[in-house]
C-alpha positions, 0 to 999 in steps of 0.5 A: 205407760202407754195405751195405744187407743189414746191419741197421745200415742200418735203425732198430730202434725200441722203442715205448711207449704210454700213454693218458689218456682218449681221448688216446694218447701214443706214444714211440719210440727207437732204442737204437743211434742214440739217436734219441728221439721222441714224439707225441700221437694221437687214437685207437687206430687211429692208434696202430696205424698208427704202430706198423706204420710204425715196424716195432716188435717190442716195445711198452712199456705202462702199465696204461691200455689196454683188454684188447681193445687189448692183444690187438690189439697182441699177437695181430693185430700180433704184438708183444711186450708189456712193462709199466712202471708208473712213469716215469723223469724225466730233465730232460736228455732230456725236455721240460717242454712235453710234454702229460701223456700224451706225458710219461708215454709218454716217461718210461716208455720211459726207465724201461724202457730204464734198467731193462733195459739197466743201463748208461750211455746217454749217447748218447740224444738229447733227445726230439723232439716231432712231430705227425702233421699236420706231415707228409704223412699216410699210414697203413700200408695206403697206404704198403704199397699204394704200395710206398714202402719195400718191395715189398708182394708180395715184402716186399723193398726192390727194387721200392719207391720206397726202392729207386729213390731210394737212391743213398746211400753211408752207413748214416746216409744210408740211414736218413734217406732211409727216414725222409724217405719215411715222412714227406714234408713239407707245409711248402713252404719246407722242400721248396724248400730241399731242391729247391735243394740237389738242383739245385745238385748237378745243376749241379755234376757233377764236384764231386758225383762228388768228394763221392760218393767222399768219402762212401764213406770215412764210417762209421756215426758214430751207431752208433760213438757208441752203442758209446762210450756202451755201453763197447764201443768197440774200437780198430777203432771209433776208427780208423773214427771217425778215418777219418770225421772226416778225411773231413769237411774234404774234404766241407766243402771240396767244398760250399764250393767250389760257392759256393752259398747253398743249401748254407750250412745244410749246411756249418754242420752239418759240424763235423769235430771236428779235435781228436778226430781228432788225438787218435785218429790220434796215439794208436791204432796203424793195425794195432791188434788188436780185443782191447784187452788184447792190447797193440799198441794205442797208437802209439809216441811217444804215451806216454814210459813206454810207449815205455820198456817197449817198448824193454826188450822190444825190447832184451831180444829182442836180448840173448836172441839174443846170449846164445844165440850166446855159449853156443852158441860156448862150449859147442860145442853147434851145435844149442843154441837158446833157446825160450819157453813160458808154463810154463817161460819162456825156456830152452835146448833141449838134445838128449840126445845133447848133454847131456855138453857142457852147461856147469856154470852151466846149471841144469835146468828140465825133462826131456823124452823126447829132450831137456832144458831149461836156464836160466841166471842171466843168462837168468832176469834178462833174462826177468824184466825182459822179463816185467815190461816186458810186463805193465806195457806191457799194463796201461799200454796198457789204461789209455791206451785207456780214457782215450781212450775216455772222452775220445771220450765227451765228444763224443757230442752233436757226433758225433750232430750231425755224423752228421745233417749228413752223412746230409742231404748224402748223401740230397740227393746221392742224390736228385740222382743219381736225378734225373739217371739217371732223367730226373726234373724239378723239380716246382712247387707252387701255392697252388691245388689244380690238378694238371698233370703232363705225360707223367708216369710211375710211376718204379718201374714204369718202372725195372722195365720199362725206359724204352723200354716204359713209356707216360707219361700226363698227369694234369690236374685243374683247380682246380674238378675234385675227382674223376676217375671212371676206367673201362676194362678191367682190366689196362689201367693204371688202378691204375698211373695212380692210383699214379703220381699218389700216387707223384709227390706223395710224391716231390715232397713229400720233396724229390725231383724227379719223373718227368714233362716238367713237374709242377704240384702242390698240397701234399697234407696226406694220401693215402688209398688203397684199391687192391687187395683181400686178405682180412685172415685174421689179424683175420677181416675180409673183403675187403669189410669191409676196403674199407669200413673203409679207405673210412671212414678216408678219409672221416673224416679227409680234407680238401679238401687230401687225395688219395684213391685208390679202386680198384674200391670196392664190388666185394666185394658184390652189384651193386646194393649195390656200385654204391649204395655207390660212388655214395654215396661219390662224392657224399659226397666231392664234396659234403662233402670236396672232396679230389682223388680218383681213383675207378676203377670197373667200374660203367660206369653211374656215368659218367652222374654227370658230368652231375649232379656239376659237379666230377666228370669222366670219363676212361678207358683207351684201347683199339684194336679192329682186325680183332677184336683188342683192344689196351690202349693204357695211355693215359688219355683224357677221357670214359667207356669204352664197353666193359669188354672182360672177355671179351678179358681172359679170352682173354689169360688163356688160357681155351679158345676155345669157353668164350669164345665161349659167354661172348660169347653170354651177354653179348650176351643179357644186354646185350639185357635192358638195363643198370642206370643209377645213380640220380639224385644225391640232392636236398634234396627229401624225395620224391627216393629213392635205392637203399636198401642194405637194400631191394635192387631185383630184378635179373637173377640171372645178370647179378648173378653175372656182374658179380661175377666176378673174371676175373683171379684165376680159373683156366680150370677155375673159369671153365668151372665158373661158365659151366656153372652159368650155362648151367644157369640160362638 
């Protein structure tokens, strides 16, 4: 049972960072689910990226970080910083095989948690060490640009890959799916293992439907286990736990009924702990209140002594009714009745008009304005028996409940293992549902670097737009092709085409099926992107600086097994500078890295590089010109684009007709002056020269200004002012 709007469906991680020279240890845990992880990182940039990925709000530090690093965490990343000098050595939770810096981060995190929580933390799981390189590596900027877990523009789940893939039925499944999206696999065998389960679920529609219904009866076991550990469990929690445990045999039976070897490892994880389910079901009353001191918690028949006290209470109520009837008849007071309040206990209520008929054995307990309250020895004796039984019953119920809660605490580790098993089943059935409803296919992985995606789609964009309006694109890169240079008009689909490949790779490597008619992919070790540009106002870094930093990150860390996406790299500076940098980056990737790269550019002059770079091919976004009208076809075709169609895009944006006519005239004049061409590829000969970044050749100033215009982010008035300025310079 899950509500995506609730925080229970998300992890809340507390992070600790320690440093040993140039090495960093990063540990994190979710205090509610008990998850506990640690890794070693090589530089502070990687540390910041991992913290951003975890969406942590608080970081525990030793005293080893520099002042600049601490300011980055507190000011730029808005994190609360706490400090812990010593570590807490827990042999049960820590691993002696951890590196020193990893051990330090883990133990300081444990020390901080024990110091601040001041309660039992039996639900914490032993620390799991992981390495970034064991998963598909993506930094925070890449995940944001691909809208993996939330839409970068809205900050919401809708419009993200997570939104597309989430057909989970449990909070545990939802958390695990988010984790899988954050960390796709690079182990081919593990990916195929997930694919095979998805295929089984696709092949067994009716069984999958039964499975989905059964999962709807599953509560959040991890959080229930943490409440047990924290001593906060109430009867409702235990009833939810029993309901969940009672669903496990049904889930297991459904999986076993499919008789598929691919499901064996999942079935093994589904330990329903029948003895615990029996205990809770036998002990806790179905309508038990939330407050454990009010009574009514324990089922009748569970404890003989408790049943005796309850019998006294039931019989006492009957005795009181009998006394009331007897005294009413003997006294002749027709309105005589017995009431109760905490101050006076049980009493006979007599109005002033009937005081003359009060029997002699009645004794006064209280006098009111219009009536008086009386008692009798018989009523007092029964009341005493009932009060004693009520008090003893409440105390005994509390003791029994506490014993049951303590017994449940012995099963925390088994409950956590069961939670992991159910979550895995839930995620895989979710992937099967999405594969069916979104018409996805099973991708194949080759041992080579070839990419062949026939009629691929960007799954999220397609779901938003609707399948009828989305135009698929084939992506093919032979083993000896490392770079696609993409040209074509803005707004024509270049960025979507690039994201489509990255999204398909992420989906494939987390075990999902992908949107295409067929897909053959390598297994990437990392994805690097520079898609879109926005000034980093917090850190004071300009668009161009961010571009260069992200380009450097890719160039520094990418391997031949990586995927690089660069969109309009270099447009944040002057024309010659930008083109020179773009060309040199392309050459560097081509000669030194060999990663599969999609490089979209507005520098059409770079298309001639195809003749000198044997592993680079040109592709472009097709357009249709007819009767003076231009239609963007959103189809990628071989070869370079012949035009940029910038003025046509300005027309789509709604700029005035006379302004557009003037721009067209200026463009014709500029084109008649000739266009720049990229310099030849750098040779080993010392006499070959390239454009210097510090000795820019003279260029037409109007052409330079025009080429830097960002038409799509300009208002009509801004465009008009620019054209007026250009006209004055002619």
